[in-house]
C-alpha positions as CSV (number, residue, x, y, z in Angstrom):
1,M,-24.6,-0.1,6.1
2,D,-24.2,-1.0,2.5
3,Y,-21.6,-3.2,0.9
4,L,-20.0,-0.4,-1.0
5,S,-19.1,1.4,2.3
6,I,-17.5,-1.9,3.6
7,L,-15.5,-2.3,0.3
8,R,-14.3,1.3,0.5
9,A,-13.3,0.8,4.1
10,I,-11.4,-2.4,3.3
11,G,-9.7,-0.6,0.4
12,A,-8.7,2.2,2.7
13,G,-7.3,-0.4,5.2
14,F,-5.3,-2.1,2.4
15,T,-3.9,1.2,1.2
16,Y,-3.0,2.2,4.7
17,G,-1.2,-1.1,5.2
18,L,0.8,-0.6,2.1
19,T,1.9,2.8,3.2
20,Q,2.9,1.5,6.6
21,W,5.0,-1.1,4.9
22,G,6.4,1.3,2.3
23,K,7.6,3.9,4.8
24,K,10.1,1.4,6.4
25,E,13.3,2.2,4.6
26,G,16.3,-0.1,4.5
27,Q,14.6,-3.2,5.8
28,P,14.5,-6.4,3.8
29,F,11.0,-7.6,2.8
30,D,9.5,-9.9,5.5
31,V,6.4,-11.8,4.4
32,K,5.3,-12.5,8.0
33,K,5.5,-8.8,9.1
34,F,3.9,-7.7,5.8
35,G,1.0,-10.2,6.3
36,V,0.4,-9.0,9.9
37,T,0.5,-5.4,8.9
38,M,-2.0,-6.1,6.1
39,V,-4.4,-8.1,8.3
40,I,-4.4,-5.4,11.0
41,S,-4.9,-2.6,8.4
42,L,-7.8,-4.5,6.8
43,V,-9.4,-4.9,10.3
44,A,-8.8,-1.2,10.9
45,G,-10.6,-0.5,7.6
46,L,-13.6,-2.5,8.8
47,I,-13.7,-0.6,12.0
48,T,-14.0,2.6,10.1
49,A,-16.9,1.2,8.2
50,F,-18.9,0.5,11.4
51,V,-17.6,3.1,13.9
52,D,-17.1,6.8,13.3
53,M,-13.3,6.7,13.4
54,D,-10.6,7.6,10.9
55,I,-8.2,4.9,9.6
56,S,-5.2,6.0,11.7
57,G,-7.3,6.1,14.9
58,A,-8.6,2.6,14.2
59,Y,-5.0,1.4,13.5
60,E,-3.8,2.9,16.8
61,Y,-6.8,1.4,18.6
62,L,-5.8,-2.0,17.4
63,M,-2.2,-1.4,18.5
64,V,-3.4,-0.6,22.0
65,L,-5.5,-3.7,22.1
66,G,-2.4,-5.8,21.3
67,A,-3.5,-6.9,17.8
68,V,0.0,-7.8,16.6
69,P,0.6,-10.8,18.8
70,I,-3.0,-11.9,18.4
71,V,-2.7,-11.8,14.6
72,E,0.7,-13.5,14.7
73,N,-0.8,-16.3,16.9
74,L,-3.7,-16.7,14.5
75,L,-1.4,-17.0,11.6
76,K,0.6,-19.7,13.5
77,I,-2.6,-21.6,14.2
78,I,-3.6,-21.5,10.5
79,K,-0.1,-22.7,9.5
80,R,0.0,-25.5,12.0
81,K,-3.6,-26.7,12.2
82,V,-5.0,-25.9,8.7
83,L,-1.8,-26.2,6.5
84,G,-0.3,-29.0,8.7
85,M,3.1,-27.3,9.2
86,T,5.0,-28.2,12.4
87,A,7.2,-25.9,14.5
88,K,10.3,-27.6,12.9
89,N,9.0,-26.8,9.4
90,E,8.5,-23.2,10.4
91,E,12.0,-22.9,11.8
92,E,13.4,-24.3,8.5
93,E,11.3,-21.9,6.5
94,E,12.5,-19.0,8.7
95,E,16.2,-20.1,8.3
96,E,15.7,-20.2,4.5
97,D,14.2,-16.7,4.6
98,D,17.1,-15.4,6.7
99,E,19.6,-16.9,4.2
100,D,17.7,-15.3,1.3
101,N,17.7,-11.9,3.1
102,E,21.4,-12.2,3.7
103,E,22.0,-12.9,0.0
104,D,19.9,-9.9,-1.0
105,E,22.1,-7.5,1.1
């Protein structure tokens, strides 16, 4: 396995993630959902680099494994343990995002 194949697979995962986000019409932009989609798509791209599977099959495989709650929990761990945010900070941030989304509509 060479590095170019891995980079191509990551690029494919990134592109697939953008198309997954882009096809959702009428929804306001949500950074958290977008981040989760991108992480899962990048992992799906890595799976295609190491296993003989197409990108949509790898994405579906991750969905069956329950990757969304796993990635959401990992992002919470990073925010709380690494960045030092508390649950209260997260709630305030989400409320601000909700207010911004209501203003955009």
